[in-house]
Jmol script that loads the backbone (N, CA, C; Angstrom):
load data "model"
ATOM      1  N   MET A   1     -42.456  33.417  30.673  1.00  0.00           N
ATOM      2  CA  MET A   1     -42.079  32.828  29.426  1.00  0.00           C
ATOM      3  C   MET A   1     -40.997  31.784  29.704  1.00  0.00           C
ATOM      4  N   ALA A   2     -41.114  30.581  29.091  1.00  0.00           N
ATOM      5  CA  ALA A   2     -40.159  29.507  29.312  1.00  0.00           C
ATOM      6  C   ALA A   2     -38.924  29.741  28.452  1.00  0.00           C
ATOM      7  N   LYS A   3     -37.805  29.377  29.059  1.00  0.00           N
ATOM      8  CA  LYS A   3     -36.545  29.537  28.347  1.00  0.00           C
ATOM      9  C   LYS A   3     -36.317  28.302  27.463  1.00  0.00           C
ATOM     10  N   VAL A   4     -36.001  28.513  26.209  1.00  0.00           N
ATOM     11  CA  VAL A   4     -35.769  27.424  25.272  1.00  0.00           C
ATOM     12  C   VAL A   4     -34.263  27.251  25.093  1.00  0.00           C
ATOM     13  N   THR A   5     -33.825  25.990  25.311  1.00  0.00           N
ATOM     14  CA  THR A   5     -32.398  25.717  25.109  1.00  0.00           C
ATOM     15  C   THR A   5     -32.258  24.790  23.912  1.00  0.00           C
ATOM     16  N   THR A   6     -31.229  24.992  23.184  1.00  0.00           N
ATOM     17  CA  THR A   6     -30.973  24.143  22.024  1.00  0.00           C
ATOM     18  C   THR A   6     -29.593  23.502  22.155  1.00  0.00           C
ATOM     19  N   LYS A   7     -29.460  22.352  21.566  1.00  0.00           N
ATOM     20  CA  LYS A   7     -28.171  21.668  21.554  1.00  0.00           C
ATOM     21  C   LYS A   7     -27.351  22.212  20.390  1.00  0.00           C
ATOM     22  N   PRO A   8     -26.044  22.297  20.581  1.00  0.00           N
ATOM     23  CA  PRO A   8     -25.218  22.745  19.447  1.00  0.00           C
ATOM     24  C   PRO A   8     -25.280  21.720  18.314  1.00  0.00           C
ATOM     25  N   GLU A   9     -25.286  22.203  17.111  1.00  0.00           N
ATOM     26  CA  GLU A   9     -25.344  21.312  15.958  1.00  0.00           C
ATOM     27  C   GLU A   9     -23.997  20.648  15.729  1.00  0.00           C
ATOM     28  N   GLU A  10     -24.057  19.384  15.277  1.00  0.00           N
ATOM     29  CA  GLU A  10     -22.829  18.705  14.909  1.00  0.00           C
ATOM     30  C   GLU A  10     -22.443  19.150  13.513  1.00  0.00           C
ATOM     31  N   VAL A  11     -21.205  19.454  13.357  1.00  0.00           N
ATOM     32  CA  VAL A  11     -20.700  19.869  12.066  1.00  0.00           C
ATOM     33  C   VAL A  11     -19.927  18.706  11.466  1.00  0.00           C
ATOM     34  N   VAL A  12     -20.313  18.312  10.283  1.00  0.00           N
ATOM     35  CA  VAL A  12     -19.630  17.228   9.590  1.00  0.00           C
ATOM     36  C   VAL A  12     -18.737  17.849   8.534  1.00  0.00           C
ATOM     37  N   THR A  13     -17.462  17.579   8.651  1.00  0.00           N
ATOM     38  CA  THR A  13     -16.529  18.127   7.674  1.00  0.00           C
ATOM     39  C   THR A  13     -16.161  17.054   6.661  1.00  0.00           C
ATOM     40  N   ALA A  14     -15.484  17.440   5.619  1.00  0.00           N
ATOM     41  CA  ALA A  14     -15.065  16.491   4.585  1.00  0.00           C
ATOM     42  C   ALA A  14     -14.165  15.417   5.185  1.00  0.00           C
ATOM     43  N   SER A  15     -13.341  15.789   6.149  1.00  0.00           N
ATOM     44  CA  SER A  15     -12.435  14.802   6.743  1.00  0.00           C
ATOM     45  C   SER A  15     -13.206  13.739   7.532  1.00  0.00           C
ATOM     46  N   ASP A  16     -14.389  14.077   8.019  1.00  0.00           N
ATOM     47  CA  ASP A  16     -15.213  13.098   8.730  1.00  0.00           C
ATOM     48  C   ASP A  16     -15.759  12.041   7.778  1.00  0.00           C
ATOM     49  N   ARG A  17     -15.925  12.385   6.535  1.00  0.00           N
ATOM     50  CA  ARG A  17     -16.473  11.454   5.555  1.00  0.00           C
ATOM     51  C   ARG A  17     -15.399  10.596   4.895  1.00  0.00           C
ATOM     52  N   THR A  18     -14.150  10.969   5.093  1.00  0.00           N
ATOM     53  CA  THR A  18     -13.047  10.232   4.489  1.00  0.00           C
ATOM     54  C   THR A  18     -12.751   8.996   5.326  1.00  0.00           C
ATOM     55  N   PRO A  19     -12.680   7.828   4.696  1.00  0.00           N
ATOM     56  CA  PRO A  19     -12.366   6.624   5.467  1.00  0.00           C
ATOM     57  C   PRO A  19     -10.997   6.754   6.132  1.00  0.00           C
ATOM     58  N   ARG A  20     -10.939   6.321   7.342  1.00  0.00           N
ATOM     59  CA  ARG A  20      -9.671   6.370   8.061  1.00  0.00           C
ATOM     60  C   ARG A  20      -8.799   5.199   7.603  1.00  0.00           C
ATOM     61  N   ARG A  21      -7.539   5.473   7.432  1.00  0.00           N
ATOM     62  CA  ARG A  21      -6.613   4.428   6.988  1.00  0.00           C
ATOM     63  C   ARG A  21      -5.900   3.835   8.189  1.00  0.00           C
ATOM     64  N   VAL A  22      -5.777   2.537   8.155  1.00  0.00           N
ATOM     65  CA  VAL A  22      -5.080   1.833   9.219  1.00  0.00           C
ATOM     66  C   VAL A  22      -3.667   1.566   8.737  1.00  0.00           C
ATOM     67  N   ALA A  23      -2.700   1.861   9.581  1.00  0.00           N
ATOM     68  CA  ALA A  23      -1.305   1.611   9.217  1.00  0.00           C
ATOM     69  C   ALA A  23      -1.088   0.116   9.031  1.00  0.00           C
ATOM     70  N   GLN A  24      -0.487  -0.235   7.929  1.00  0.00           N
ATOM     71  CA  GLN A  24      -0.216  -1.635   7.648  1.00  0.00           C
ATOM     72  C   GLN A  24       1.283  -1.830   7.477  1.00  0.00           C
ATOM     73  N   ARG A  25       1.720  -3.018   7.850  1.00  0.00           N
ATOM     74  CA  ARG A  25       3.117  -3.358   7.632  1.00  0.00           C
ATOM     75  C   ARG A  25       3.328  -3.633   6.156  1.00  0.00           C
ATOM     76  N   PRO A  26       4.540  -3.364   5.693  1.00  0.00           N
ATOM     77  CA  PRO A  26       4.826  -3.728   4.307  1.00  0.00           C
ATOM     78  C   PRO A  26       4.756  -5.246   4.149  1.00  0.00           C
ATOM     79  N   ALA A  27       4.441  -5.691   2.961  1.00  0.00           N
ATOM     80  CA  ALA A  27       4.346  -7.132   2.707  1.00  0.00           C
ATOM     81  C   ALA A  27       5.702  -7.795   2.920  1.00  0.00           C
ATOM     82  N   ILE A  28       5.666  -8.990   3.456  1.00  0.00           N
ATOM     83  CA  ILE A  28       6.884  -9.758   3.698  1.00  0.00           C
ATOM     84  C   ILE A  28       7.234 -10.478   2.401  1.00  0.00           C
ATOM     85  N   THR A  29       8.480 -10.363   1.987  1.00  0.00           N
ATOM     86  CA  THR A  29       8.895 -10.993   0.736  1.00  0.00           C
ATOM     87  C   THR A  29       9.442 -12.396   0.990  1.00  0.00           C
ATOM     88  N   ASP A  30       9.452 -13.198  -0.065  1.00  0.00           N
ATOM     89  CA  ASP A  30      10.018 -14.538   0.026  1.00  0.00           C
ATOM     90  C   ASP A  30      11.504 -14.478   0.384  1.00  0.00           C
ATOM     91  N   THR A  31      12.182 -13.446  -0.078  1.00  0.00           N
ATOM     92  CA  THR A  31      13.609 -13.290   0.227  1.00  0.00           C
ATOM     93  C   THR A  31      13.820 -13.103   1.724  1.00  0.00           C
ATOM     94  N   GLU A  32      12.974 -12.286   2.355  1.00  0.00           N
ATOM     95  CA  GLU A  32      13.084 -12.081   3.808  1.00  0.00           C
ATOM     96  C   GLU A  32      12.806 -13.375   4.567  1.00  0.00           C
ATOM     97  N   ILE A  33      11.799 -14.099   4.107  1.00  0.00           N
ATOM     98  CA  ILE A  33      11.458 -15.366   4.756  1.00  0.00           C
ATOM     99  C   ILE A  33      12.615 -16.356   4.602  1.00  0.00           C
ATOM    100  N   ALA A  34      13.164 -16.436   3.394  1.00  0.00           N
ATOM    101  CA  ALA A  34      14.274 -17.354   3.137  1.00  0.00           C
ATOM    102  C   ALA A  34      15.481 -17.024   4.000  1.00  0.00           C
ATOM    103  N   ARG A  35      15.779 -15.747   4.159  1.00  0.00           N
ATOM    104  CA  ARG A  35      16.927 -15.348   4.994  1.00  0.00           C
ATOM    105  C   ARG A  35      16.708 -15.758   6.442  1.00  0.00           C
ATOM    106  N   ARG A  36      15.499 -15.528   6.940  1.00  0.00           N
ATOM    107  CA  ARG A  36      15.214 -15.896   8.333  1.00  0.00           C
ATOM    108  C   ARG A  36      15.210 -17.415   8.502  1.00  0.00           C
ATOM    109  N   ALA A  37      14.652 -18.129   7.527  1.00  0.00           N
ATOM    110  CA  ALA A  37      14.652 -19.594   7.592  1.00  0.00           C
ATOM    111  C   ALA A  37      16.081 -20.123   7.586  1.00  0.00           C
ATOM    112  N   TYR A  38      16.948 -19.501   6.806  1.00  0.00           N
ATOM    113  CA  TYR A  38      18.353 -19.910   6.769  1.00  0.00           C
ATOM    114  C   TYR A  38      19.020 -19.651   8.122  1.00  0.00           C
ATOM    115  N   ASP A  39      18.699 -18.524   8.743  1.00  0.00           N
ATOM    116  CA  ASP A  39      19.223 -18.241  10.088  1.00  0.00           C
ATOM    117  C   ASP A  39      18.790 -19.320  11.080  1.00  0.00           C
ATOM    118  N   LEU A  40      17.549 -19.747  10.973  1.00  0.00           N
ATOM    119  CA  LEU A  40      17.055 -20.811  11.857  1.00  0.00           C
ATOM    120  C   LEU A  40      17.808 -22.118  11.601  1.00  0.00           C
ATOM    121  N   TYR A  41      18.067 -22.409  10.333  1.00  0.00           N
ATOM    122  CA  TYR A  41      18.826 -23.599   9.939  1.00  0.00           C
ATOM    123  C   TYR A  41      20.232 -23.550  10.548  1.00  0.00           C
ATOM    124  N   LEU A  42      20.883 -22.399  10.444  1.00  0.00           N
ATOM    125  CA  LEU A  42      22.224 -22.255  11.008  1.00  0.00           C
ATOM    126  C   LEU A  42      22.200 -22.388  12.529  1.00  0.00           C
ATOM    127  N   ALA A  43      21.200 -21.794  13.155  1.00  0.00           N
ATOM    128  CA  ALA A  43      21.083 -21.852  14.611  1.00  0.00           C
ATOM    129  C   ALA A  43      20.867 -23.284  15.096  1.00  0.00           C
ATOM    130  N   ARG A  44      20.289 -24.120  14.260  1.00  0.00           N
ATOM    131  CA  ARG A  44      20.050 -25.517  14.601  1.00  0.00           C
ATOM    132  C   ARG A  44      21.308 -26.346  14.384  1.00  0.00           C
ATOM    133  N   GLY A  45      22.353 -25.738  13.871  1.00  0.00           N
ATOM    134  CA  GLY A  45      23.581 -26.478  13.624  1.00  0.00           C
ATOM    135  C   GLY A  45      23.613 -27.130  12.254  1.00  0.00           C
ATOM    136  N   ARG A  46      22.920 -26.516  11.300  1.00  0.00           N
ATOM    137  CA  ARG A  46      22.869 -26.984   9.907  1.00  0.00           C
ATOM    138  C   ARG A  46      22.295 -28.397   9.792  1.00  0.00           C
ATOM    139  N   GLU A  47      21.360 -28.700  10.658  1.00  0.00           N
ATOM    140  CA  GLU A  47      20.701 -30.006  10.635  1.00  0.00           C
ATOM    141  C   GLU A  47      19.656 -30.025   9.522  1.00  0.00           C
ATOM    142  N   ASP A  48      19.810 -30.956   8.598  1.00  0.00           N
ATOM    143  CA  ASP A  48      18.889 -31.069   7.458  1.00  0.00           C
ATOM    144  C   ASP A  48      17.539 -31.651   7.890  1.00  0.00           C
ATOM    145  N   GLY A  49      16.548 -31.455   7.022  1.00  0.00           N
ATOM    146  CA  GLY A  49      15.238 -32.076   7.222  1.00  0.00           C
ATOM    147  C   GLY A  49      14.210 -31.200   7.912  1.00  0.00           C
ATOM    148  N   HIS A  50      14.522 -29.938   8.141  1.00  0.00           N
ATOM    149  CA  HIS A  50      13.582 -29.033   8.821  1.00  0.00           C
ATOM    150  C   HIS A  50      13.264 -27.807   7.978  1.00  0.00           C
ATOM    151  N   ASP A  51      13.434 -27.930   6.666  1.00  0.00           N
ATOM    152  CA  ASP A  51      13.274 -26.768   5.800  1.00  0.00           C
ATOM    153  C   ASP A  51      11.866 -26.177   5.838  1.00  0.00           C
ATOM    154  N   VAL A  52      10.859 -27.021   5.797  1.00  0.00           N
ATOM    155  CA  VAL A  52       9.480 -26.523   5.819  1.00  0.00           C
ATOM    156  C   VAL A  52       9.175 -25.917   7.189  1.00  0.00           C
ATOM    157  N   GLU A  53       9.593 -26.594   8.231  1.00  0.00           N
ATOM    158  CA  GLU A  53       9.396 -26.078   9.592  1.00  0.00           C
ATOM    159  C   GLU A  53      10.072 -24.717   9.759  1.00  0.00           C
ATOM    160  N   ASP A  54      11.305 -24.588   9.260  1.00  0.00           N
ATOM    161  CA  ASP A  54      12.031 -23.318   9.350  1.00  0.00           C
ATOM    162  C   ASP A  54      11.325 -22.225   8.555  1.00  0.00           C
ATOM    163  N   TRP A  55      10.828 -22.572   7.371  1.00  0.00           N
ATOM    164  CA  TRP A  55      10.126 -21.595   6.526  1.00  0.00           C
ATOM    165  C   TRP A  55       8.870 -21.086   7.247  1.00  0.00           C
ATOM    166  N   LEU A  56       8.084 -22.008   7.777  1.00  0.00           N
ATOM    167  CA  LEU A  56       6.844 -21.615   8.452  1.00  0.00           C
ATOM    168  C   LEU A  56       7.131 -20.804   9.710  1.00  0.00           C
ATOM    169  N   GLN A  57       8.171 -21.179  10.438  1.00  0.00           N
ATOM    170  CA  GLN A  57       8.560 -20.417  11.632  1.00  0.00           C
ATOM    171  C   GLN A  57       8.990 -19.011  11.237  1.00  0.00           C
ATOM    172  N   ALA A  58       9.756 -18.902  10.164  1.00  0.00           N
ATOM    173  CA  ALA A  58      10.196 -17.586   9.685  1.00  0.00           C
ATOM    174  C   ALA A  58       9.002 -16.726   9.291  1.00  0.00           C
ATOM    175  N   GLU A  59       8.017 -17.307   8.615  1.00  0.00           N
ATOM    176  CA  GLU A  59       6.806 -16.561   8.256  1.00  0.00           C
ATOM    177  C   GLU A  59       6.089 -16.050   9.499  1.00  0.00           C
ATOM    178  N   ARG A  60       5.942 -16.918  10.493  1.00  0.00           N
ATOM    179  CA  ARG A  60       5.262 -16.504  11.732  1.00  0.00           C
ATOM    180  C   ARG A  60       6.004 -15.362  12.410  1.00  0.00           C
ATOM    181  N   GLU A  61       7.311 -15.500  12.518  1.00  0.00           N
ATOM    182  CA  GLU A  61       8.100 -14.459  13.182  1.00  0.00           C
ATOM    183  C   GLU A  61       8.016 -13.124  12.447  1.00  0.00           C
ATOM    184  N   LEU A  62       8.155 -13.162  11.154  1.00  0.00           N
ATOM    185  CA  LEU A  62       8.149 -11.912  10.376  1.00  0.00           C
ATOM    186  C   LEU A  62       6.773 -11.272  10.315  1.00  0.00           C
ATOM    187  N   SER A  63       5.727 -12.067  10.419  1.00  0.00           N
ATOM    188  CA  SER A  63       4.384 -11.488  10.384  1.00  0.00           C
ATOM    189  C   SER A  63       3.944 -11.012  11.757  1.00  0.00           C
ATOM    190  N   GLY A  64       4.760 -11.288  12.766  1.00  0.00           N
ATOM    191  CA  GLY A  64       4.453 -10.819  14.108  1.00  0.00           C
ATOM    192  C   GLY A  64       3.535 -11.741  14.874  1.00  0.00           C
ATOM    193  N   SER A  65       3.329 -12.945  14.379  1.00  0.00           N
ATOM    194  CA  SER A  65       2.446 -13.862  15.082  1.00  0.00           C
ATOM    195  C   SER A  65       3.214 -15.082  15.600  1.00  0.00           C
ATOM    196  N   ALA A  66       4.461 -14.841  16.016  1.00  0.00           N
ATOM    197  CA  ALA A  66       5.298 -15.934  16.523  1.00  0.00           C
ATOM    198  C   ALA A  66       4.718 -16.480  17.821  1.00  0.00           C
ATOM    199  N   VAL A  67       4.716 -17.766  17.927  1.00  0.00           N
ATOM    200  CA  VAL A  67       4.201 -18.444  19.121  1.00  0.00           C
ATOM    201  C   VAL A  67       5.346 -19.231  19.735  1.00  0.00           C
ATOM    202  N   ALA A  68       5.547 -19.045  21.022  1.00  0.00           N
ATOM    203  CA  ALA A  68       6.615 -19.788  21.704  1.00  0.00           C
ATOM    204  C   ALA A  68       6.273 -21.272  21.696  1.00  0.00           C
ATOM    205  N   VAL A  69       7.249 -22.089  21.357  1.00  0.00           N
ATOM    206  CA  VAL A  69       7.011 -23.527  21.300  1.00  0.00           C
ATOM    207  C   VAL A  69       7.804 -24.234  22.361  1.00  0.00           C
TER     208      VAL A  69
END
end "model"
wireframe off; spacefill off
backbone 0.3
color backbone group
């Protein structure tokens, strides 16, 4: 007589059907961006005319996508 082997059954639990959540960073506020942009302005020696550049740099840094220039 041949021996019959079976594979163990997969058990699906309720937790398997629940979508997994990915940890997300809290949203960056305009206040945080403004503070960092102001720090960049001060670090530049209070040189006017770079407000948009400072704002965009602050956004990149705070979002974690800063690129060395």
